[in-house]
C-alpha positions as CSV (number, residue, x, y, z in Angstrom):
1,X,0.0,0.1,0.1
2,X,2.8,2.4,-0.9
3,X,1.5,5.9,-0.8
4,X,4.6,8.1,-1.3
5,X,5.1,8.3,-5.1
6,X,3.2,10.5,-7.6
7,X,0.5,8.7,-9.6
8,X,-1.0,9.8,-13.1
9,X,-3.8,8.5,-15.0
10,X,-6.6,9.6,-17.4
11,X,-9.5,10.7,-15.1
12,X,-12.1,10.9,-18.0
13,X,-13.6,8.2,-20.3
14,X,-12.1,7.5,-23.7
15,X,-14.1,8.3,-26.6
16,X,-15.1,11.2,-29.0
17,X,-15.7,14.0,-26.4
18,X,-13.9,17.2,-26.9
19,X,-11.8,17.4,-23.7
20,X,-9.9,14.9,-21.7
21,X,-8.6,15.3,-18.1
22,X,-5.3,13.8,-17.0
23,X,-4.8,13.6,-13.2
24,X,-1.7,13.5,-11.1
25,X,-1.4,13.2,-7.3
26,X,1.5,13.3,-5.0
27,X,4.2,15.4,-3.5
28,X,5.9,15.7,-7.0
29,X,2.7,16.4,-8.9
30,X,3.4,20.1,-9.3
31,X,7.1,19.9,-10.2
32,X,6.6,17.1,-12.7
33,X,4.0,19.2,-14.5
34,X,5.9,22.4,-14.2
35,X,8.9,20.7,-16.0
36,X,6.7,20.3,-19.1
37,X,4.4,23.2,-18.8
38,X,5.0,26.4,-20.7
39,X,3.0,29.1,-19.0
40,X,3.1,30.5,-15.5
41,X,5.4,28.9,-12.8
42,X,3.0,26.5,-11.1
43,X,5.1,26.4,-8.1
44,X,4.2,29.9,-7.4
45,X,0.3,29.7,-7.9
46,X,-2.4,29.5,-5.4
47,X,-4.5,26.5,-5.0
48,X,-7.8,26.1,-6.9
49,X,-6.5,28.2,-9.8
50,X,-6.4,27.3,-13.5
51,X,-3.6,28.3,-15.9
52,X,-3.5,28.3,-19.6
53,X,-0.3,27.2,-21.5
54,X,1.3,24.5,-23.5
55,X,2.7,21.0,-22.8
56,X,6.0,20.3,-24.5
57,X,8.2,17.4,-24.9
58,X,11.5,19.3,-25.6
59,X,10.8,21.4,-28.6
60,X,7.7,19.5,-29.5
61,X,4.5,21.1,-28.6
62,X,2.0,18.5,-27.8
63,X,-1.1,20.7,-27.0
64,X,-2.5,23.8,-25.6
65,X,-3.9,23.0,-22.3
66,X,-5.6,24.2,-19.0
67,X,-3.9,23.2,-15.7
68,X,-5.9,23.2,-12.5
69,X,-4.1,23.3,-9.0
70,X,-5.2,21.7,-5.9
71,X,-2.7,22.2,-3.1
72,X,-2.6,19.7,-0.1
73,X,-4.5,19.2,2.0
74,X,-7.2,21.0,-0.1
75,X,-7.8,18.2,-2.7
76,X,-9.7,15.0,-3.4
77,X,-6.7,12.9,-2.1
78,X,-5.4,15.5,0.5
79,X,-2.1,15.5,-1.6
80,X,-1.1,17.9,-4.3
81,X,-3.3,17.3,-7.2
82,X,-2.9,18.7,-10.8
83,X,-5.4,18.1,-13.5
84,X,-4.5,18.7,-17.1
85,X,-7.3,19.5,-19.5
86,X,-6.3,18.6,-23.0
87,X,-8.0,17.8,-26.3
88,X,-9.5,14.3,-26.3
89,X,-7.1,12.8,-28.7
90,X,-5.8,9.4,-28.0
91,X,-2.4,10.2,-29.5
92,X,-2.2,13.5,-27.3
93,X,-3.3,11.7,-24.1
94,X,-0.8,8.7,-24.6
95,X,2.1,11.2,-25.2
96,X,1.3,13.5,-22.3
97,X,1.0,10.4,-19.9
98,X,4.2,9.0,-21.2
99,X,5.9,12.3,-20.8
100,X,4.6,12.7,-17.3
101,X,5.9,9.1,-16.4
102,X,9.2,10.0,-17.9
103,X,9.3,13.1,-15.5
104,X,8.9,10.8,-12.4
105,X,5.2,9.9,-12.2
106,X,4.0,6.4,-12.0
107,X,0.8,4.9,-13.9
108,X,-2.1,4.7,-11.2
109,X,-3.7,1.4,-10.3
110,X,-7.5,1.2,-10.4
111,X,-9.1,3.2,-7.8
112,X,-5.8,4.5,-6.5
113,X,-6.9,8.2,-6.2
114,X,-9.8,7.3,-4.2
115,X,-7.7,4.7,-2.1
116,X,-5.3,7.6,-1.3
117,X,-8.3,9.6,-0.3
118,X,-9.3,7.0,2.2
119,X,-5.7,6.4,3.4
120,X,-5.3,10.1,3.9
121,X,-8.3,10.4,6.0
122,X,-10.4,12.4,3.4
123,X,-13.2,9.8,3.5
124,X,-13.8,6.4,5.3
125,X,-14.2,3.2,3.4
126,X,-18.0,3.2,3.0
127,X,-17.8,6.7,1.6
128,X,-15.1,5.5,-0.9
129,X,-17.2,2.7,-2.0
130,X,-20.1,5.3,-2.5
131,X,-18.0,7.0,-5.1
132,X,-18.1,4.1,-7.4
133,X,-21.8,3.9,-6.8
134,X,-22.2,7.5,-7.7
135,X,-20.3,6.9,-11.0
136,X,-22.4,3.9,-11.7
137,X,-25.8,5.6,-10.8
138,X,-28.4,5.5,-13.6
139,X,-31.4,7.0,-11.9
140,X,-32.4,9.7,-9.6
141,X,-33.0,7.2,-6.7
142,X,-29.7,5.5,-7.1
143,X,-27.9,8.8,-7.4
144,X,-29.7,10.1,-4.3
145,X,-28.6,7.1,-2.2
146,X,-25.0,7.2,-3.4
147,X,-24.8,11.0,-2.6
148,X,-26.2,10.4,0.7
149,X,-23.7,7.8,1.6
150,X,-20.8,9.6,0.0
151,X,-21.5,12.6,2.3
152,X,-21.4,10.3,5.3
153,X,-25.0,9.7,6.1
154,X,-24.3,5.9,6.6
155,X,-20.8,6.6,8.3
156,X,-22.3,8.9,10.8
157,X,-24.9,6.3,11.8
158,X,-22.2,3.8,12.3
159,X,-20.0,6.2,14.2
160,X,-22.7,7.1,16.7
161,X,-23.3,3.2,17.4
162,X,-19.5,2.5,17.6
163,X,-19.0,5.5,20.1
164,X,-21.7,4.2,22.4
165,X,-20.4,0.7,22.3
166,X,-16.7,1.9,23.0
167,X,-17.8,3.7,25.9
168,X,-19.4,0.7,27.7
169,X,-16.7,-1.6,26.4
170,X,-14.1,0.5,28.0
171,X,-16.1,0.2,31.4
172,X,-16.3,-3.4,30.9
173,X,-12.6,-3.9,30.2
174,X,-11.9,-1.9,33.3
175,X,-13.7,-4.4,35.4
176,X,-11.1,-6.9,34.2
177,X,-8.4,-4.8,36.1
178,X,-10.4,-5.1,39.4
179,X,-11.6,-8.9,38.9
180,X,-10.5,-9.8,42.3
181,X,-12.6,-7.1,43.9
182,X,-15.8,-8.0,42.3
183,X,-16.8,-4.5,41.2
184,X,-18.9,-3.4,38.3
185,X,-18.2,-0.2,36.4
186,X,-20.7,-0.9,33.7
187,X,-24.2,-0.9,34.8
188,X,-25.6,-4.2,33.3
189,X,-29.1,-2.7,32.9
190,X,-28.0,0.4,31.0
191,X,-25.6,-1.8,28.9
192,X,-28.6,-4.2,28.0
193,X,-30.8,-1.2,27.1
194,X,-28.1,0.3,24.9
195,X,-27.6,-3.1,23.1
196,X,-31.2,-3.5,22.6
197,X,-31.5,0.1,20.9
198,X,-28.3,-0.6,18.8
199,X,-29.6,-4.0,17.8
200,X,-32.8,-2.4,16.7
201,X,-30.9,0.1,14.5
202,X,-28.7,-2.8,13.1
203,X,-31.9,-4.7,12.1
204,X,-33.3,-1.7,10.4
205,X,-30.1,-1.2,8.4
206,X,-30.1,-4.8,7.5
207,X,-33.8,-4.6,6.5
208,X,-33.0,-1.7,4.3
209,X,-30.7,-3.8,2.0
210,X,-33.4,-5.4,0.0
211,X,-34.7,-1.6,-0.9
212,X,-31.1,-0.4,-1.3
213,X,-30.1,-3.3,-3.8
214,X,-33.1,-2.6,-5.9
215,X,-32.2,1.2,-6.0
216,X,-28.6,0.4,-7.0
217,X,-29.3,-2.3,-9.4
218,X,-32.9,-1.6,-10.7
219,X,-36.2,-3.4,-10.1
220,X,-36.4,-6.6,-12.2
221,X,-39.9,-7.0,-13.5
222,X,-41.1,-10.0,-15.2
223,X,-43.9,-9.7,-17.7
224,X,-45.6,-13.0,-17.7
225,X,-48.8,-14.6,-19.2
226,X,-50.0,-17.1,-21.7
227,X,-48.7,-16.8,-25.5
228,X,-50.1,-14.0,-27.6
229,X,-51.5,-11.9,-24.6
230,X,-49.3,-9.0,-25.9
231,X,-46.2,-9.3,-23.6
232,X,-43.6,-8.4,-26.3
233,X,-46.0,-5.6,-27.4
234,X,-46.0,-4.2,-23.9
235,X,-42.4,-4.4,-23.7
236,X,-41.9,-2.5,-26.9
237,X,-44.5,0.1,-25.7
238,X,-42.7,0.6,-22.4
239,X,-39.3,1.0,-24.0
240,X,-40.8,3.0,-27.0
241,X,-38.8,1.0,-29.4
242,X,-39.1,-2.3,-31.3
243,X,-37.0,-4.5,-28.8
244,X,-38.9,-7.7,-29.0
245,X,-40.4,-9.5,-32.0
246,X,-44.3,-9.3,-32.2
247,X,-46.2,-11.9,-34.1
248,X,-49.6,-13.6,-34.1
249,X,-47.9,-16.9,-34.0
250,X,-48.0,-18.4,-30.5
251,X,-44.6,-19.2,-28.9
252,X,-42.6,-16.5,-30.9
253,X,-40.7,-15.5,-27.7
254,X,-38.6,-18.4,-26.6
255,X,-36.2,-16.8,-24.3
256,X,-36.1,-13.8,-22.0
257,X,-35.5,-10.4,-23.4
258,X,-34.4,-7.7,-21.0
259,X,-34.1,-3.9,-21.2
260,X,-34.2,-0.8,-18.8
261,X,-36.3,2.2,-18.4
262,X,-36.5,5.0,-15.9
263,X,-39.8,5.4,-14.3
264,X,-40.2,8.2,-11.6
265,X,-36.4,8.3,-10.9
266,X,-36.3,4.6,-10.5
267,X,-34.6,2.2,-12.8
268,X,-36.9,-0.8,-13.9
269,X,-35.4,-3.8,-15.7
270,X,-38.4,-5.4,-17.8
271,X,-38.0,-8.9,-18.7
272,X,-40.1,-10.3,-21.6
273,X,-40.7,-13.9,-21.2
274,X,-41.8,-16.9,-23.3
275,X,-45.6,-17.7,-22.8
276,X,-46.5,-20.0,-20.0
277,X,-48.3,-23.1,-21.5
278,X,-47.8,-26.8,-22.0
279,X,-45.8,-27.4,-25.1
280,X,-44.2,-30.3,-26.9
281,X,-41.7,-28.1,-28.6
282,X,-38.4,-28.6,-26.6
283,X,-37.0,-25.3,-27.4
284,X,-40.2,-23.4,-26.4
285,X,-40.4,-25.8,-23.3
286,X,-36.9,-24.6,-22.2
287,X,-38.1,-20.9,-22.6
288,X,-41.2,-21.5,-20.4
289,X,-38.9,-23.2,-17.6
290,X,-36.7,-20.0,-17.8
291,X,-39.9,-17.8,-17.5
292,X,-40.8,-19.7,-14.3
293,X,-37.2,-19.2,-12.9
294,X,-37.3,-15.6,-13.8
295,X,-40.6,-15.1,-12.1
296,X,-39.2,-16.6,-8.9
297,X,-36.2,-14.3,-8.9
298,X,-38.2,-11.2,-9.9
299,X,-39.0,-8.2,-7.5
300,X,-42.2,-7.6,-9.2
301,X,-44.4,-9.5,-11.9
302,X,-46.7,-8.0,-14.3
303,X,-49.3,-10.7,-15.0
304,X,-50.8,-10.0,-18.4
305,X,-54.1,-11.4,-19.6
306,X,-55.9,-11.5,-22.8
307,X,-59.8,-11.6,-22.4
308,X,-60.1,-12.7,-25.9
309,X,-58.2,-16.1,-24.9
310,X,-59.1,-16.7,-21.4
311,X,-62.4,-16.8,-19.4
312,X,-62.6,-15.4,-15.7
313,X,-61.9,-18.7,-14.1
314,X,-58.7,-19.4,-16.2
315,X,-57.4,-16.0,-15.3
316,X,-58.2,-16.5,-11.8
317,X,-56.3,-19.9,-11.7
318,X,-53.3,-18.3,-13.4
319,X,-53.3,-15.5,-10.6
320,X,-53.4,-18.2,-8.0
321,X,-50.4,-20.0,-9.4
322,X,-48.5,-16.6,-9.4
323,X,-49.7,-15.7,-5.9
324,X,-47.9,-19.0,-4.7
325,X,-44.5,-17.6,-5.8
326,X,-44.7,-15.0,-3.0
327,X,-43.6,-12.2,-5.4
328,X,-45.6,-8.9,-5.6
329,X,-47.5,-8.8,-8.8
330,X,-49.7,-6.6,-10.8
331,X,-52.8,-7.9,-12.8
332,X,-53.2,-6.3,-16.1
333,X,-55.8,-7.0,-18.7
334,X,-54.7,-6.2,-22.2
335,X,-56.4,-5.6,-25.5
336,X,-59.2,-3.7,-23.8
337,X,-60.0,-1.9,-27.1
338,X,-61.6,-5.4,-28.0
339,X,-63.4,-5.7,-24.7
340,X,-67.2,-5.6,-24.3
341,X,-68.7,-3.6,-21.4
342,X,-70.1,-6.8,-19.9
343,X,-67.0,-8.7,-20.1
344,X,-65.0,-5.7,-18.6
345,X,-67.3,-5.5,-15.5
346,X,-66.9,-9.2,-15.0
347,X,-63.2,-8.8,-15.2
348,X,-63.2,-5.8,-12.7
349,X,-63.7,-8.4,-9.8
350,X,-59.9,-9.1,-10.2
351,X,-59.1,-5.4,-9.7
352,X,-56.9,-5.4,-12.6
353,X,-55.4,-2.5,-14.7
354,X,-57.1,-2.2,-18.0
355,X,-54.6,-1.4,-21.0
356,X,-54.1,-1.6,-24.7
357,X,-50.4,-2.1,-25.3
358,X,-50.8,-1.8,-29.0
359,X,-52.6,1.6,-28.8
360,X,-50.6,2.9,-25.7
361,X,-53.6,3.1,-23.5
362,X,-53.3,2.8,-19.8
363,X,-49.5,2.4,-19.9
364,X,-48.8,5.5,-17.9
365,X,-51.2,4.2,-15.2
366,X,-49.3,1.0,-15.2
367,X,-46.0,2.7,-14.6
368,X,-47.6,4.6,-11.6
369,X,-48.8,1.3,-10.4
370,X,-45.3,-0.2,-10.5
371,X,-44.0,2.6,-8.6
372,X,-46.5,2.1,-5.9
373,X,-45.9,-1.6,-5.8
374,X,-42.3,-1.4,-5.1
375,X,-42.8,1.5,-2.7
376,X,-39.6,3.3,-3.7
377,X,-41.0,6.7,-4.9
378,X,-41.2,8.2,-1.4
379,X,-37.6,7.8,-0.4
380,X,-36.6,10.8,1.8
381,X,-33.1,12.6,1.4
382,X,-32.1,11.6,5.0
383,X,-32.8,8.0,4.8
384,X,-29.9,5.7,5.5
385,X,-30.1,2.8,3.1
386,X,-27.7,-0.1,2.8
387,X,-26.7,-0.9,-0.7
388,X,-23.5,-2.9,-0.4
389,X,-23.4,-6.6,0.2
390,X,-20.2,-6.4,2.0
391,X,-21.8,-3.8,4.4
392,X,-24.8,-6.1,5.1
393,X,-22.8,-9.2,5.8
394,X,-20.7,-7.0,8.3
395,X,-23.9,-5.9,9.9
396,X,-25.3,-9.4,10.2
397,X,-21.9,-10.4,12.0
398,X,-22.4,-7.3,14.3
399,X,-26.0,-8.3,15.1
400,X,-24.7,-11.8,16.0
401,X,-22.2,-10.5,18.3
402,X,-24.8,-8.3,19.9
403,X,-27.2,-11.0,20.5
404,X,-24.4,-12.9,22.3
405,X,-23.8,-9.9,24.5
406,X,-27.5,-9.9,25.4
407,X,-27.5,-13.8,26.1
408,X,-24.3,-13.2,28.3
409,X,-26.1,-10.4,30.3
410,X,-29.1,-12.6,30.8
411,X,-26.9,-15.5,31.8
412,X,-24.6,-13.4,34.1
413,X,-21.5,-14.3,32.4
414,X,-18.2,-12.7,33.5
415,X,-16.9,-9.5,32.3
416,X,-14.2,-11.0,29.9
417,X,-16.7,-12.9,27.7
418,X,-19.1,-9.7,27.6
419,X,-15.9,-7.7,26.5
420,X,-14.9,-10.2,23.9
421,X,-18.3,-10.1,22.2
422,X,-18.4,-6.3,22.4
423,X,-15.0,-6.1,20.9
424,X,-16.3,-8.4,18.0
425,X,-19.4,-6.2,17.3
426,X,-16.9,-3.1,17.3
427,X,-14.6,-5.1,14.9
428,X,-17.3,-5.9,12.4
429,X,-18.7,-2.3,12.5
430,X,-15.1,-1.1,11.8
431,X,-14.8,-3.2,8.8
432,X,-17.6,-1.2,7.1
433,X,-15.9,2.3,7.6
434,X,-12.2,0.9,7.2
435,X,-11.2,1.6,10.8
436,X,-10.5,-2.1,10.7
437,X,-9.1,-3.2,7.4
438,X,-6.6,-5.3,5.6
439,X,-4.6,-4.8,2.5
440,X,-6.4,-7.6,0.8
441,X,-9.8,-6.1,1.6
442,X,-8.7,-2.7,0.2
443,X,-7.2,-4.3,-2.9
444,X,-10.4,-6.0,-3.5
445,X,-12.4,-3.1,-3.2
446,X,-10.3,-0.5,-5.0
447,X,-9.4,-2.9,-8.0
448,X,-13.0,-2.7,-9.1
449,X,-12.8,1.2,-9.6
450,X,-11.8,2.7,-12.9
451,X,-8.1,3.6,-13.4
452,X,-8.4,7.4,-12.9
453,X,-10.8,7.3,-9.9
């Protein structure tokens, strides 16, 4: 985890954009750039200033650039940081990076800038991980949660819990020094009340993971029903493009088709599936089995019925079959433009949404129903939501340790056993924020970042 050399990397994505940003961080960042920059003397300039000039390799001018200075500790990494804004030419970028490395820089490893921000105390580990989530956010909801975590909402919650535990842990540890005198510095009733309160907060955080995971990765929604009820048409209408093949021939869709749209700030991953029916066609049968598997894995199911094909009893039986999966679902009756008033009144007993996917009728109402069903549209800015599987696993270990503390208090165990379980709980909470970490853990986390971050 060497942290004393100066690193350099492209901080923007490669592509056809106009501008690229090359970033350096380390004690030699300013001198290295100063040796190849023709303009003002960067060593004499103030932090958070931008300077125009050229980058030269000897007499060869590589590009006209803007150089931004961020002098330690007032930077992302709390080191001296220099950002060179150049034209987004692959040739220019490679030449400048090679020149900076020749002058004493080193190519940064994935996530090394954020790693340095963590190691230098700019942010804790959960905040650093939120940086990656922020970059990957694709909806208002995922962006909101990532911003909340990056600004320390989750960290502050854990910090408060740890401070309370540490206070009691120190008192329990103190008792060990006076074990022969049989004294109690930590009031057991107060300790038990504290553990119960902390346990409730931990449970709430663990419970938020299901919601957080959906916000981060999108809501998987399976569109299910018999063949030819309009599933592919509905998918195309939702996506506003011809994503799935539409045909009057039953069994056209033989595998799942997935795509995403943003509804009310939440990403939904719609999955068009093969029609559910008994079939002798081996390929179609495989598709039907995949449909059932996707339905079991879904966060939400749109059950699409065609009143021209099925009567009320058949639709009711299909709904009962889906209900047994334990997955929330919405009943949708399609092709309502072909529905007689009497038939519509009869189907109303199922409390369905009536749509015409072909004519785009009722589709907006369906989107609103999906938002209500997954219950994500009301997320408050201050809500602490767990989105990281590593965090939830650490929280579960913390929960187990706290439960052992409660069992120990009820069983009147000695202070040394109580102290051991409290230390375990503190250890697992510390794993989340990085106050307890290993090089292997940090390598695993930051290796998943892009190079320039």
